[in-house]
C-alpha positions in Angstrom: 56.8 219.9 -67.9 58.1 217.3 -65.4 61.2 216.7 -67.5 62.0 220.4 -67.5 61.5 220.6 -63.7 63.9 217.7 -63.2 66.5 219.3 -65.5 66.2 222.6 -63.6 66.7 220.8 -60.3 69.8 219.0 -61.6 71.3 222.3 -62.9 70.5 224.0 -59.5 72.1 221.2 -57.5 75.1 221.3 -59.8 75.6 225.0 -59.3 75.3 224.5 -55.5 78.1 221.9 -55.7 80.3 224.2 -57.7 79.8 227.1 -55.4 80.3 224.9 -52.3 83.6 223.6 -53.8 85.0 227.1 -54.3 83.9 228.3 -50.9 85.7 225.3 -49.4 88.9 226.2 -51.3 88.7 229.8 -50.0 88.0 228.8 -46.4 90.8 226.3 -46.6 93.2 228.9 -48.0 92.2 231.3 -45.2 92.7 228.6 -42.5 96.1 227.5 -43.8 97.5 231.1 -44.0 96.4 231.7 -40.4 97.4 228.3 -39.0 100.8 228.2 -40.7 101.3 232.0 -40.1 102.3 232.5 -43.7 103.6 236.1 -44.3 101.5 238.3 -46.5 104.4 239.0 -48.9 104.5 235.2 -49.6 100.8 234.3 -49.7 98.2 236.7 -48.4 95.0 235.4 -47.0 91.7 235.9 -48.8 90.5 238.3 -46.1 93.6 240.4 -46.5 93.2 240.4 -50.2 89.5 241.6 -49.9 90.6 244.3 -47.4 93.2 245.5 -49.9 90.6 245.4 -52.7 88.3 247.5 -50.7 91.0 250.1 -49.8 92.5 250.3 -53.3 89.1 250.1 -55.1 89.1 253.7 -56.5 92.6 253.4 -57.8 92.0 249.9 -59.2 88.9 251.2 -61.0 90.9 254.0 -62.6 93.4 251.5 -64.0 90.6 249.1 -64.9 88.9 251.7 -67.1 92.1 252.1 -69.1 92.7 248.4 -69.5 89.0 247.8 -70.4 89.2 250.5 -73.1 92.2 248.8 -74.7 90.5 245.4 -74.5 87.2 246.5 -76.1 88.9 248.4 -78.9 91.4 245.6 -79.7 88.7 242.9 -79.4 86.3 244.8 -81.7 89.0 245.5 -84.3 90.2 241.9 -84.3 86.6 240.7 -84.9 86.1 243.0 -87.9 89.5 242.1 -89.4 89.0 238.4 -88.8 85.5 238.3 -90.3 86.6 240.3 -93.4 89.7 238.1 -94.0 87.9 234.8 -93.3 85.1 235.6 -95.8 87.6 236.6 -98.4 89.7 233.4 -97.9 86.5 231.4 -98.2 85.6 233.1 -101.4 89.1 232.9 -102.9 91.1 229.8 -102.4 94.3 231.4 -103.8 94.1 234.1 -101.2 93.7 231.5 -98.5 96.7 229.5 -99.8 98.8 232.7 -99.5 97.5 234.2 -96.2 96.5 231.2 -94.1 100.1 230.0 -93.6 101.2 233.5 -92.6 98.4 233.6 -90.0 99.7 230.3 -88.5 103.3 231.3 -88.6 102.5 234.6 -86.8 101.6 232.7 -83.7 105.1 231.3 -83.4 106.4 234.7 -82.5 106.0 235.4 -78.7 103.9 238.5 -78.2 106.3 239.6 -75.3 109.0 239.9 -78.0 106.8 242.0 -80.3 105.5 244.4 -77.6 108.9 246.3 -77.0 109.3 246.7 -80.8 105.8 248.1 -81.0 106.7 250.6 -78.3 109.6 251.8 -80.4 107.3 252.2 -83.4 104.1 253.6 -81.8 105.2 254.9 -78.3 103.6 254.1 -75.0 100.1 255.4 -75.9 96.8 253.6 -76.5 97.5 252.6 -80.1 100.4 250.2 -79.3 98.4 248.4 -76.6 95.3 248.1 -78.9 97.6 246.6 -81.6 98.9 244.0 -79.1 95.3 243.0 -78.2 94.4 242.7 -81.9 97.5 240.5 -82.6 96.5 238.3 -79.7 92.8 238.0 -80.6 93.0 237.8 -84.3 94.3 234.3 -84.7 91.7 232.3 -82.8 88.8 234.2 -84.4 90.1 234.0 -87.9 91.1 230.4 -87.8 87.8 229.3 -86.1 85.7 231.2 -88.5 87.6 230.0 -91.6 87.4 226.4 -90.5 83.7 226.8 -89.6 83.0 228.2 -93.1 84.8 225.2 -94.6 82.7 222.8 -92.4 79.5 223.6 -94.2 77.7 220.6 -95.7 79.1 220.4 -99.3 76.0 218.5 -100.5 73.8 221.3 -99.2 76.0 223.9 -100.9 75.7 221.9 -104.2 71.9 221.6 -103.8 71.6 225.4 -103.4 73.7 226.0 -106.4 71.6 223.6 -108.4 68.6 225.6 -107.3 70.3 228.7 -108.8 71.1 230.3 -105.4 73.5 233.2 -105.5 76.8 233.1 -103.6 75.4 235.6 -101.1 72.4 233.4 -100.4 74.6 230.3 -100.0 76.8 232.2 -97.6 73.9 233.6 -95.5 71.7 230.5 -95.5 74.2 227.7 -95.4 77.8 228.6 -94.6 77.3 231.3 -92.0 74.9 229.2 -89.8 77.3 226.3 -90.0 80.2 228.5 -89.0 78.6 230.2 -86.1 79.5 227.6 -83.4 83.1 227.6 -84.4 83.1 231.4 -84.6 81.8 231.8 -81.1 84.2 229.2 -79.8 87.0 231.4 -81.3 85.4 234.5 -79.7 85.5 232.9 -76.3 89.2 232.1 -76.6 89.9 235.5 -77.9 87.9 237.1 -75.1 90.2 235.5 -72.5 93.4 236.4 -74.5 92.3 240.0 -75.0 92.7 240.9 -71.3 96.0 239.1 -71.1 97.2 240.9 -74.2 96.3 244.3 -72.8 98.0 243.5 -69.4 101.2 242.3 -71.2 101.3 245.4 -73.3 101.1 247.5 -70.2 103.8 245.6 -68.5 106.2 246.6 -71.3 105.5 250.3 -70.9 102.5 252.3 -69.9 101.3 255.2 -67.6 98.0 253.7 -66.6 96.3 250.3 -66.6 96.2 247.2 -64.5 99.5 245.9 -66.0 101.4 249.0 -64.8 99.6 248.8 -61.5 100.7 245.2 -61.0 104.3 246.2 -61.9 104.3 248.9 -59.3 102.9 246.9 -56.5 105.2 244.0 -57.2 108.2 246.3 -56.9 107.0 247.5 -53.5 106.1 243.9 -52.4 102.4 244.8 -52.0 101.4 241.2 -52.7 97.8 241.6 -51.4 97.3 244.5 -53.9 98.7 242.2 -56.6 96.1 239.6 -55.8 93.4 242.3 -55.8 94.3 243.3 -59.3 94.3 239.7 -60.4 90.7 239.4 -59.1 89.7 242.4 -61.2 91.3 240.8 -64.3 89.6 237.5 -63.6 86.2 239.2 -63.2 86.7 241.3 -66.3 87.6 238.2 -68.3 84.6 236.3 -67.0 82.2 239.1 -67.8 83.6 239.4 -71.3 83.2 235.6 -71.9 79.7 235.7 -70.4 78.8 238.5 -72.9 80.1 236.4 -75.8 78.1 233.4 -74.6 74.9 235.5 -74.3 75.3 236.8 -77.8 76.0 233.3 -79.0 72.8 232.0 -77.5 70.9 234.8 -79.2 72.6 234.2 -82.5 72.1 230.4 -82.4 68.6 229.7 -80.9 68.6 226.2 -82.5 71.4 225.2 -80.1 69.3 226.2 -77.1 66.4 224.1 -78.4 68.7 221.0 -78.6 69.9 221.6 -75.0 66.3 221.8 -73.7 65.3 218.4 -75.2 
């Protein structure tokens, strides 16, 4: 009990240090912009950004709803496609030899170069932006899960086969638990990329969304509004990553037990 109390106290003090550090950065930022009289169109102060966030909040929420829809749809589809393809590549080495290099090569193509082409093919609607999110998220999830499945203890796999376990049992009892840490690491990376992918897709062409909002305010030199939209994007990304971490803790309770020791 005493050990747990000491651990909780250390975590609490660590959080206080982190919060204090970021508060110091914000106060320093505010002080420098006032002291140096930096124009708002160059670097707005935190207070000015919060004021703009409050004033533009209804409009920002309207655009956020559109971007969040694209993110959730693209992220969900990329997870399903990645899981299916990774499992198939794990079961069939020939398929992995054919597909895995293509997955790696696909990441050498800048997404900003593909987005205009997708606009020609699919228009400026929701489908094109969801496809961009899928393309951005697919690689880290598929690669992480594939490598995680390959990281399963081969001696344990051979033991289960000696005990007449089916391939399904080997996958569920041995390979999948071993792959979960890598899988959720890929999910965390993809969660951050998903918001970025949606915003980039909206930059290329859209009628609603945070990307088009940022484009409009930049053209009108409303830099505080630009920073306000960045805050929304950061918060959205952090919430998405936090959800992935929460699901990961529920899916891997044995990791929580190791941390508490």
